[in-house]
N, C-alpha and C positions, 0 to 999 in steps of 0.2 A: 503495499499499499505506499502512495505517493503523499505525504504531506509536506503542510506548507506554513511554514512560521511569521507570520508579520511582526516584528515591533524592532524598535526604533532603539532599544535599549541590548545594546552587544551583548553583556555580560546573560542576561534574559534569554537572546536566543541561542548562547553558546549553552546555556544550562537546559533548557529545552531539545534543542539538537542531540544534547548527550542523553535526555532521557529516551528520544524518539527513537535515536539508532541503537542501544540495547534491546530494544523490543521489535530491531529489525524493521523498522519503516524506512523506509527512502525518503530522505528532507533536502527540502527546497529552504534558504532563508530571503527576506527584502527586511529593506530596514524604515521602506517608505511604499506608500501606496504605488506609484508611479511604476517603481521596482513590480512591486505583488502584481500587478495588472499583466505588466510584460509577461511575467512567469506562470498566469492563469491562463492566458493566452496560446501560451507552445506546451506548457503541461497539461496532462490529466489529473489533476487534484482530488485524490481520494477524502482528505481530510484536511480545512484553513483553521488554522489556529491563530487569532488576529487581535493585535491590541484598538481597544476603541480611539482614545488618542494618538495620533500618528501626524508628523510635522506639516504633510501636505495636504491630507483629507482623512476625512470619517471614517474608520475602522468598518462600522456598520454598511456604508457605504459601498465596500470591498467586498464587505460580506452577500449584500444583496446582488453587485456586478458575478459575483462567485456565482450564486443559486442561477442567476440568468445564464450562466454559457454550461454548467454541470447542477441542475439540479438537485442531482445524488450527491453531491459532494455534503459532508457533514460538517459542523463546523464549530470551534468553541471560542467564545469570546471571553479578552482580557481586558483588563481595564487596572489602574490604580485609583480611581476614585467608585468606588462601593456604594451602588443606590439601585434600588429596587427598581426606578424607573430605566434604566439601562436594561436591566435584568432582562425585565417586560419587552420592550424595545429589541434587542438580540434575538431572544424567544422567537416574538415574532414574526420577525426575518428570517426566520429557519434557522437558529443556533439550536444547540443540542445542550451547549452546557455555556457556564457565566463564571468565570475565576476573578475572583480580586486576588490583587497582587500587596503583599509579598505571595509568590506562586506555592500554595501548598500541594506538592507531589505527589499525596493521598489522590486528592480533589482531582489534580491532572489525569494520574491512571485511573480513576476511575471516569474521568469525561472521556480518555481517547478509548477504556472497554465498551462505552456506552455506543463511542462511534462505531467503532470497531465490530461489533456485534450486529449494527443495524444493518453495514455494509455486507458484512459476511450472509445476512440472513438474505438480505434484499437484492443480492449479485451472484450467489454463489460460488464466494472465494473461497478457495480451499484453505483451511487452518488444522497446523498440526500444534503438538504441543514439545516442548523442549525440554530435553532431560541432561545433566551434568552427572557424568560416571567418573568418580573420582578412586582408584586402587594404586598401590603403590608395586604391585606387580604389571607392569605394562602389558604385557601378552593378554592376562586374563580381561583387564581392561578393555584393553582394545578390542579382545573379542566380546563381550557383552558389550559392547557399542556398537559394533556391526552387525550383531543378534536383535538391538533394539532398533535402528536404524531398516533392515528390512521391515519392521510392522511401522513403518512412516511416520517413525518418531526424528525430529531434529536432535543429533546427541554430541554433546561433546565431553573430553576426557581429560581428567587433569591427574597427576601422579601426587600429588599431593594438595595440601591443604590451601597452602600458599597459592597456589597456579588457578589452585578451584576458587578463592573468594576472588582474586583479578576477573575472571570469566566471569562470574556472578554479578561484578560491578559491573562489565563493559556488555554485558549480552545478558536479554531475556532468559531464565531458568525458571522452569515451573518445578523438576522435580530432583533431589539431588539422592541417587545411590551413592553410599559410602562407606568404604570398608571401616572397620571399626576402629584397628590396630594400625596406625602409618608414625611415623617419624617425624617428630617434629608438632604433628596435631595429630589430633585421635577422630575419626568420624563424627563424635556427637559435637564435639568441637567448635568443628565445621558448619553444621548445620545449626548450633545456634549462633555462631556469629552471620553466618545466611541469612538466617530469620532476623537479626537486629537490621540488616542492611534493607530486606525486602522482608515484608509479614507474610504474603502470599507465597512463598516457597515452602514446599512441604520435601520432609527427608525419609529414605528408608537406609536403614544399618543394615549393614551383611558382615556377618561374621563369625568364625568356627570355634570360638569361646563362649558360651552364651554364659553368663554369671549376673548372680543378682544385684549386684550395684549399678552394671551396665543396665542392666531392664531398669531401673530406677531412674539413672540417667537418663538415659533414651525417653522415658516418659515425663520428665519434667522438661525436656528440651521438645514434646511433643512431636515426637517422630511419630508418625503415622504407622510404622512397620519395623520388625527386627527380624530378620531370614538369615537363619540359618548355611553354611557351607558345607558341603558345595552346595551351588546352587540350581534349585530347580527355577529351571526358566518359566514354568508355567506360572509358579507360584510366585515370583516375581514379576510376572506379565500383569497377573490379579493384582499385587499390589500395586503396580504403577498405577492402572487404570482407577484405584480406589483413591489414590491420591488427587490425581486431575480431577474426580466425579467430585470429593471434596475442595478441592481449587475452584472449580465450575460454580458449584453451590456458593462460598465464599464472595466470590466476584462479583456473581449473579444478587447476592444479598445486596452486598456493599453497593452495584449500581440500581438497586430499587430503591436505597434508601438516599442515594443522590438523586434520585428521581422524586423522589418525597420531600426533599428537603427545596429543591429545586420550587415542587408543587407548590409547596406553603411559602413559600416566598413571593409564589405567583400573585398564587390567591389572596394574600396578606396588601401585595398593589394593588389589585385591583377591588378588594375592600375599599383599600383609600380613595382610589379613583370613582368608588361607587360613593362613600362617603361627600366626595367633595362635587359630585354632582347633584345628590339630592340638596346638599347649600345650595348651591348655583337655583336649583329648582325652587328652594324655601325662599329665596331671597325674590324669585320672582311672582309670588304668589301674592307680592305687594303690589302688582301691576292691573291686574284683573280680580271683578270679583266673581268671574267663571271658574277659574282657576282655585280660586279661593274652595266656594263648593265643592268642587271636585273632590280638593282633599281631605271636605270635612267628612263628604262623603266614606272615605278610602280610612278614616280616624274610626269613624264612628263603627264599618265593619269591625275592624279591630277591636274596640271595645265588644261589640258582640260577640267572637270569639270566646273571647277572655271569657263572657259570661256564659255563651254556647256549654264551652268544655264543662265550668264547675255546674251549670243547670244540669247532662245530661252525666255527667260523675253520679251524680245521686240514685237516677232510675238503674244506671249497667248495676251501680251497689246493689239496689233491690236486687235484681234479677240474678245477681252473683250469689247472692245470701240464700233465695229461694230457692237455685239449685245443687246447690251446696248442702241443702236440708233435704233435699230430695235425694240427691246420691246416699243421705248416711239415712235417711228412709228405707230405701232401697237395701243396703247393705246390712240393714237388720230385721229385713221381711217384715218391718211393718207398711209399708206405701200402700196406701185405699184409693178408691175410686174418687173418693171424698177429699183425699191431700192433695191427685193429680187435679183436680177440678179446683180447687182453693189457689195451687202454686198456678197452673194455666191462666185463673184471672187475675195474679198479682205480676205474673209478667207480660201480659196482654195491658195493664194498665200504664204501666212502666212504657212499653213500648208507644203506647198511644202518647203518650205525655211528652218521649223524645220525638215522634214523627210531629208534635202540633209546635213544638220549637226550631225544630228543621225546618218548616212548612214557613212560620214565620220569618226566617232568618234568609228562605231566599226569595221570601215576597218583597222583602228589604231589599236584599241587595239587584232585584231586578229592575229597580226603580232608577230611573236614568236623567228623566226628567221631572219638574215641577206637573202633578195631576190635581190639581185643585176640588178635592170633593167635600161634601156634609161630614166635619170631625167630630166625634165624642171625644174632648178634651180627655176625662176622667179615664178614659179606653186607652187612650195612648199614654198615659202616665204609667196606669195598671200593667201594660205591654215594656216599657221599660224596664218597671221594680220586676217582671219577671226574668229577661234577662240577666238581670244586676244582685236577681234577691239574695244569692248564693251569697256571691261576695261581700255581700253587705252583715249577711249572715257570717262568714269565715273571718270579718273585722270587727264583729261585735256590735255592729250597729241599729238601734232600734229605732224602725221608722213608725212616725203616728201618722196618719194620712186623716184628714178630714173633706175629703171632696164630694161638693153638691152633688144631691141626687135630681138634683131638677136642671144641672146646669142644661142650658141651651147648645146644637151645636154651631162650628164655626165654621165657612169656609176655606179649606186650609190643608196642606200638603201631609198628612198624618204619619208619614215616616221621616222626613225632615223634623215635625216636632216631638216625634220620637227621640230624635238623633239631640234636639236640645238637651231631654229630660237626662237623655245619659251623660252628657257633656255634665248638666248639673251635680246630679248624684255623684258622681266620680270626683269633681270636686272638690265635694262635700266630704264625701268619704277622707281623701288623700287630708281636705283639712281636721277632719278629725281625728286622724291618725298621728297628724306633726303634731297637735296639741297633747295628745295622750304620750308621745315619745318623751317631749319636752316634761312632762308632769314627771314622767318616770326617770329623767336626766335630773330632776331637781331645780331646773329651770323656773317650773310655774309650780305654784300650791292649788289644788282642787280638790280638796277631799271627797271621796265617792263620786269622781269624774263619771259621768255614763255617757256614751256616745250618742245623741239623738237627732236625727232628720226629723221635722217637720214637713209636709208636702198638704197642702187645702187649696183647695178652689171656691168662687166664690163668682155668683153674676152678679154686675151692677150696672146702673141707669142712671148716666149722668147726663143731663143738659137734651134727654132726649137720645142720648148716642146707646146705645146696647153693647157692652163691651163683657168678658170676662177674665178674672185676675187670677193667676197661677203664684203662688208663693212656695219657695223652696227655703227653709230656715233651716240651720245648723248650728250645734254647738261647741265648731272646730276653733282653730287659731286666727279668723279673722281676717280682714285685710286693713292694713296699715293706711292711714288718712294718703300717705304720700302717692298709695300704689292708687287708690280708689279713678283716681283719673288714666290709670294705664290699662286696667286689667282685659280693656273690650280691645286694647290694638293687637294686630297681629304678633305673635313672635314675644308678646311678652308674657314671662311667668318668672314667679319667686321661688319655686322648686330647683334642685340642682339639677347641674349640667345632665342631658342622658335620662332624666327621671322625666320631663313632658316639653312638647311642641311649642308651648305656648300660643296655641289654633283653636283651643277648644271653644274660649269666650267673644273671642272673635268670629268663630264660624255660627256661634247660639246669637250672636248680636245679629249676624248677616239676615240667618232666617227668620228672626222674628222681625226685622225691617222690609224684607219681604211680604211679610204679612199683615204688612202696616201695623204691627205693633209697637211696643215699648220694652225696653228693659233695664231695669236699675238694680243699684248695688245698696245696699243699709250695713254697715259695716264700723266695729272700731277693732283695734290689735286687739286680740285674747278675749273676744268676747263673741263671737260665732258669728256667721253672716247672713243678709237676707236678699235673696233674689225675687224680685217684684215683677212679673211679666204678666202687661194688659194687652188683650189682645179682641177684636172689634168682632162682632157679628157678623156682620153683613160683608157683602159680596165685595170680594178686592180688584 
């Protein structure tokens, strides 16, 4: 395979070239973009290793041009300015990996291995493993070398440990087969030093004198096998294949780990990009009322989903308990037709409850435009409480309802109004949670504090105008005086970053305005808040 290294740093080029030649790659080098493009025009490059910052052009542009002339060329991008944006751009341009300076050779080997793996799979390039035979008896060592070469392995021979380590340093070696007893450096020491140089080397020890101490040393050196002389070639071949399988497994794990790391980094960058776009979209919501209502709908659906999950959990729990009870009755032989009938009735009731909730959500979700009809305000309030009731129960919020039973209907959009009530209930819940939190922390003194939400409706007739008044009153943390003029502004929130969008009340304000009504707040710090809404009964 042919590799082109493009980097303006001479030391890095030489370091990379040495590593690549050790792995039997044919290499070309370039210190700038112009030279790199000349080489790409003349040579069929399999792998491109390119620095992003070159003196005459952008390395990513070289990558783009290389991919145009040879689409199957694999590329590794190198940079001294590590940031995820460059990583994303590199991978989008077709690079297989992205490595920061100073270059980690393990990361480089993983990148090259992944590139080589792709090329071998895609272009059916032959690939053979490399073996180093070490034996101080030259005739034995060379005979073993010839036998292994007949099995299509690349084989080196060394007569001692020093020569062996020199070969390992300058050539890729997968498996070391070494005699145990050699002058100067025994086989176990050679394998230990080889593994310090390159962790993915596997060792096979050959000896005519097995002893417990050598076996323990071999085990500590993570030697894969320990073969006795005279060598049974079939046994040795089996050990070699086992060593190669382990190498392949370890390298595959290394490649997949590298892919996972890259994917994680890219997803992180994509999330940052997504967050940035969301922020831009959020700022644009100030421009038009239509965009504000669209976001309102999405926010409400989110709130309903949370309520839906809580609401459905309860009947599911009932079904689960009923089934468990029936199983126990079966196990005890006590299941009667009456028990079955009762259980089926309970399950049917739970299913009907869930079906009703889901139908309500689906009906709400289908609303795309404002459709004004005759609306029962009390009914919309009860629907909102039905969706959020479980949440209020979990937050230990008592709800006191005082709904006028003779309240006339108004002309309005029921699901938009329901959205307003959901926003107000959620705000009241959060305000009471915050007050409880401050009481628990000792910041406020309210002995026997109980969270209470009062909701009331009443019909009013003033100066010939017929109105419906709706009031949401909580005993939560309240609204500070300096915030009263801001709470209906888009994106204004007093909650922690990430806990709220600041759109709930501004959306509610817009909906009430569309219904020709009014919405006001009465509050003071720590003494709760009352939201007063007035809607006309007449046609809009």
